[in-house]
N, C-alpha and C positions, 0 to 999 in steps of 0.2 A: 202362668198363662200358657195356653196351648196355641201354637202357630202352625198352620198347615198351608200347603200350596196345591192348587188344582187348576186344570184347564177346562174350558167350556165356554159356551156362548153367554153373552150379557143380554139378558132378556127382561130386565126390570128389577125392582127392589127385591133383594134376597133378605128374607126375614132373619133377625129383627132389624138389621141395619146394613146399608150398603154405603161405601165411601167411594166417590169418584173424583178424580183430580182433573181440574180444568187447565189444559195446557195451550188452548187456542181460544179465540173469541167464539163463544157458543152462539152468538147472534148472527154469525155469518155462515154462508154455505160451506166454506172451507174449514169450519170449526171442527173440534174434536169429534170424530165419527163415533166414538164410544158413547156419546151422549144421546144417540138416537132413541134409545129405549126410554130415556128420561125427559125428553124435551118438553112435553106438556107440563111437567112439574116445575121446571126452572125457567122457562121462557118469560113468565111474568117478571121474574127478578131481573132478567136481562133488559126487558123493555123499560122497567122502572129505573134502570141505571144503578141498581144496588150491587150487581156483580160486575166487577171490573177485572179483566185479565191483568196479571202481574201483581195482584194484591194477595198476600198470604192470608186469606180470610176463609172462614168456615161458615157455611150456611146450612143449618139443619132444616129439612122439610119433612113433615110427617105425611105418609101416604094414607090412602083411604082404608087400607087394611091394618093400619097401626104401625107399620114398619117405618123406619127412619131412612131418609136419603140425605147424606152429607155431601154437599158440593164444596170442594176444597180448592182454593186457588193456589197455584204454585208461584210464589213471589219471584223465584228465580229457577230457571231450568238447570239447576246444579245439584250436586250431592248435598250440600248444606241446605239448599232450598227444599229439597225433598225431605230431608231429615226433619227440619223444623215444621213443615206443613203436616207431615205424618204425625209428629208428636202433638201438634195442636189439635188435629182431628181426634187422636186417641184421648186426649184430655176432655174434649167435648163429649165423646161417647160415654165416658165414665160419668161426666156430669149429668148426662141424660138417663143414667141408670142402665145403659145397654150392656148386656152380658156377652153378646156374640156379634161379630161384625165381619163383613166381607169387604176387602179393599181391592178395587179393580186396578190392575197394574197400569200406570200411565205410560203414554208414549212421550218420550223425551230423548234428549241426546246422550243417553247412557245405554250400555248393554243391559240385556234383560236380567242377568245375574246381579249386576250392580243395583238395578232398581229394587230387586228383591232384598239385597243386602241393606239398602238404606231404608226401605219400608220396615224391615225387622228392627233396625237400629232405632228408628223413630218411635216405634211402638214400645220397645223395651226401655229406652231412656225416659220416655214420658211417664213411666210408672214409678220414677224415683220419688221416694218419700224419705226425707231426712229425719233422723231420730230427734225427738224432743225430750228434754230432761225435765218433765213437769211432774208434779205430785199426782195429778190426775190426768191419765192418758187421754188424748183426744182420738176418738175413733174416726179414721179417715179411710173407709173401705174403698177399694178399687173394684168397680162392678165388672169391668171388661175381663173376661176369662177365656174367650175363644176368638181367635182371629184366623181368617182364611184369606189368602192372596189369590185372587181369581185372574187367570191369564186367558184371554180369548185367542191367543196365538198358539204356536207349537211349544211343547215342553222343551227346554233347552238341552235336555239329555238325561239319561237315567241317573237319578239321585243328585243331580247338580243343584237343583233348586233347594232340596231338603238340606244338602250339605252346606249351602250358602246360608240358609236360615240358622243352622246350628253354629256356623262360624260367627255370624253377626251377633247371635245371642251370647256367645262366650265372650266376645269383645265388649259388648255392652255390660255384661256382668263384671268384667275386669274394670271397666271405667267407673261403674257404680261403686265397686269396692274402693278404688282410689279416692273417689269423692267422699265416701263415708269415713275413711281413715283421716283424710285431710281436714274434715270438718269436726273431728272429735276434739272436745275441749282439752287443753294442755294438761289439766290436772288428772285427766283420764287417759292420757297417752304420752307419758314422759318416757325417756329412753329405755328404761328397764322393761316397761310394759310393751312398748313398741317392739323391742327385740324378742320378748316372750311370745307376742302374737305372731311375729314373723316365723319363729320356730314352729309354732303350732300349725299355722297355715301351710308351711313348707312340708311338714310331715303328712298333712292331709292330702297333699298333691304329689307325693313321691319325689319331692325336691330336697336335695341334701342341703343342710344349713348348719352354720356354726356362729358363735357369738364371741367376740373379744370383750371381756369386761374391763374395768379400769386397771386391774392388776396386769392382765395380758397386754393392754394398750401401753402400759408403762414399760413392761419387759421388752416389748417390740420397738419401743421408741416412737410411738405415734403421738408426738408432742402437740400436733395441731389440734386433734380432737380433744385431747386432755386439757389443753389451754382454754379452748372455747367452753368446755363443760365445767371448768374449775370453779365457777361462781355459784353453781347450783348444788342443792342437797341431793339431787338425783344425778348420779354419776353417768358419764357417757358410755356408749356402746358402739361397737362396729359389727354389723351383721354381714355375713358372706353367704350367698345362695349359689347353688350350682344345679343346673338342669342340663342333662345330655339326652336329647331326643333320639328316636330310632334312626340308626344309620349315621348319626352326626359324629364329628370328630375327625379322625384320620390325621393328615398332615396340616390341616387348617386349625388354628387355635380358636378359642371361643370368642364370641362377641361379649364384651364386658359392658355392663350397664352400671353407672354410678349415679346414685340419687341423693341429693342433699336432704338431710333429715334433722333440721333444727326444729325440735318439737315445740319450742316457744322462743321467740327472739325479742327480748326487751331492748336489745342494743348493747347489753352489758354496761360497763361503766360509762360508755358514750351513749347514755340513755336516749331512746327515741322519745319524741313528743307523745303525750298521752292520746292524742287523736288517732283513732283507728288501731291502737296497739292491741286491742282485743283480737284483731284479725291476724296477729302474728303467730297464732296457732297453726296457720296454714303454711308456715315456712318449711314444712317437711313434705310438700306436695311432690317434689322430685323423688324422694324415697318411696312415697306411696305409689307413684306411677311405675317405678322400676320393680317394686315388689309385685304389684298387680300384673305387670307384663309377664314376669317369670311364671307366676301361677297360671295365667291364661295359656302360655306356651305349653306348660305341662298338661293342662286340661285338654288342649287341642292336639296334643302329641305331635307338636311341630318337629320336624327333623332338623333341629338346630342345637347348638351347644352354647349355653348361656352361663355367664358368671355375673352376679350382681353384688355390688358392695354398697352398703347403706351406712354412712357415718351418722350416728345419732347423738345429739347433745342438746342441752338447754342453755341458752345464752342469757345469763342473769347476772346482776351486779351483787357483789358481796365483798367481805374482807379477804376472800380467797380468789377473787376473780382476776383474770388476766388484765394487765394495765396497758394503756398506750405507752410505747417505749420499750416494752418487754421484748425479748428475743426468744423465740421458741424453735426447737429442733424438730423437724417433721420426720415422718417415717422414711422418706427418701434420703435423709441426712442433710438436706438443705435447711439453712436457717432463715427464719423470717422475722423481720422487725414489725411489731404490731403498731400500726399508726392510728387505727380506728377500730374499736372493739365491735362496732356495728357492721364491719366488713368481715364477719366471722365465717360466712358460707364458704368462701374460697379457701379458708384455712383448713376446715375439716375436709373439703374436697381434695386438698393436696395430699393428705394421708390416704384417702380412699383411692385416688388415682394411682398412688404408689403401690398400694396393696393389690389393686386390680392387675397391675402389670406383673406381679409375681405369678399369675396364672397364664402368662405368655399369650395374651389375647391377639387376635388378628385385627381387631379394631376396638375402640372405646367410644361410648356415647354417654355423656353425662347430662342430667337434667337438674336444673336448680332454679329456684326463685332467688336469683342472685343479686340483681341490681335494680334499684328504682330508676336508674338512668335508662335502662332498656325499655321500661314502660313509658317513660317520657318520650323516647324516640319512636316507639311503635304502638303505643296505646295499650288497651286492655284486652285485645283479642288476637294479637300477633306475637309469636315468640321470635327471639333473635337466634339465628343459627350462625355459629362461628365454627369454622372447620378448616383443618390443615390439609385436607386431601380432596382434590377435585372430584374423584369418583364417589367418595363418601358424601360429599356435598350434594351431588346430583341424586344419589340414592335416597338420602334423607328428605330432600326437597320433593322428589317424586312420591315418596311414601306419604308425606304430609298432604300433598294434593289429593291423592287417592283416599286419604283418611278424612278429608274435609277439615283439617286443622291447619291454620295459617302460620307459616314461618317465613322469615325474611333473612336472606343471606347477608350477614354483616361483615365488615372488613376486620381482619387482624392486622391493623395498621402498625407496621414494624417500628417506626420512630417513637410511638407512644410507649414502647417497651422500656425505653431509657428512663421513663419516669419511675420505674420500679427499682432502679439502682439506688443503693445506700451504702455508706461507708461502714455501717455497723454490722450488717449481716449479708447473706447472699442476695436477698431482695426484701423490699418492703411490701406490705400486704395491700396498701392502697395509696393512691396518689391524687386525691382530690376529686371533684365532681365532673370536670370536663372530660368527656370521653370515657366516663366511668365504666360502661358496659364493655368497651373494647379493652380497657386496661385490666379489668377483672379476667377477661378471657385470656389475655396475654400472660397474666399471672398463672392461670391454670396450665397453660401450655408449657411453662417452665418445668412442670412435673410430669410431662409426657415425653417418652423417649423419642428422639428425632427419627422421623420416617414412619412412626407408628400412626396409622390413620386414627384420627380423633375428632369428634364433633361435640360441641358444647351447645346445649339448648338453654337459653335464658328464658324461663317460662313465667317470669314474675307477673307479667300482664295477664295472660290467658289462664293462669292457674286458678283464678277466682272470678266468678261471675258477679259483677256489681248489681245486676238487676235480673230478675227471673226472665227466662225465655222458655218456650214450650218444651225443649229438650233438656232443660237444666234449671233447677231452682236457683235462687240467689245463694251464692256460696261456692264451694269448691267445684271444679269442673272435671277433674280427672284428665286434664290435658296431657297429651303425650302418649297415652296408652294406645290409642288407635294408630298413631304414626309408627310407634315401635313395632306393633304387631304386623302392620303392613310391610314394614321394612324386613322383618324377620321371615315372613311367610310368602311374600309376593302375592298376597290375596287369599281369598277363602280356600279352605281345603274341602275336599269332597267327602272325606271319610273321617270326621272328627271322632274322638273317643266317645264311647257310649256313656 
């Protein structure tokens, strides 16, 4: 799809379709002034009470010349509201068979470049088509091929609008990649395949990459990943990616990203109930987000230094699987008593956090679909943020707000750490259901050097969309990609790579 930006007057329907957002009551004199050219078309809707301000609805009207006018209500004057309303309009345009459309920039409480960013994101994410593994492919063509953003004000500056469009398209592409990876069936994305794909994608983007196979994992003493993967016929892997952007480095170490990569989680010998177990292919959403973020950073040529560690394993029951009561020695040398084999995520992350610290990072951020307890606390659209450093807490929280991804700062309640104490090993890996998300975060913190800024995002809720919305079908969301890229870049760049 081609997306362009131009300035000029709004003087009626631009063929073949024009999209205009309603941000104020069009039936009142103080309504949105951009509507003046279109009032005869939509006033009957207002008088009939069909169009209500504050409703994220799309009303298509066909003009006398055959062109379409789409009136789009902004349910909320927020980034997320603009994203969803834009995506809804985009889907409607495709449903009408429209090949080209002009979106008039709305007036709302955001800067002009942010409006352009979220219009681009909404158009791009609305085109998401998940692969279907059917014997006869279903043809679902997307008609919309040309989009123009029309601004009746002043250009924000030379190249800034175009740069923002390029930025947003790259971010959307990364999020779509994370979604596609996360939704891939587990028999088509087990650890070896995931590792091989990561190497291939890294090579395509100029990112250095290496893989620890089961032999190297054993030689290095990565007993956590090996234990979790011991029940599967597909052995575990650990992927390390490194991207150093232009001018990055110096005395400041890299930002380390760690993404949980359980390609399928049956619960191991502590088997999960069968309901919804098919969804456990998405237990590698953290790894998918971390990988996609590094690739996008390289594509955008962000001036940052990144290291990403992806621990990949399949958690299955068998005669060789790790058992409750076993003690495993992790890469850091710390020993862990296994209490529940369905608490495997924190065990593989222990090794990944230790490996990440070998690169002397300035900060570590991990993403993991870690605990059902976090979803019980925060629901299916908010991630839990656990952080040991106030400055990093604020940075991640601010990035999430700008990225329209919801996170909530959760406590690292120190007294709960005592629940991890055990006479048999350095610590146990779980301690029951109460406070489960906090205890899991405290477990991870045991594997981070004191004083090193570290943030843990428990994305178990928002990693998967239980019902389709305009910007995302039912399934994986790619949550975290937008937040990480905002954090790393402090916003759109004006000169992305060609």
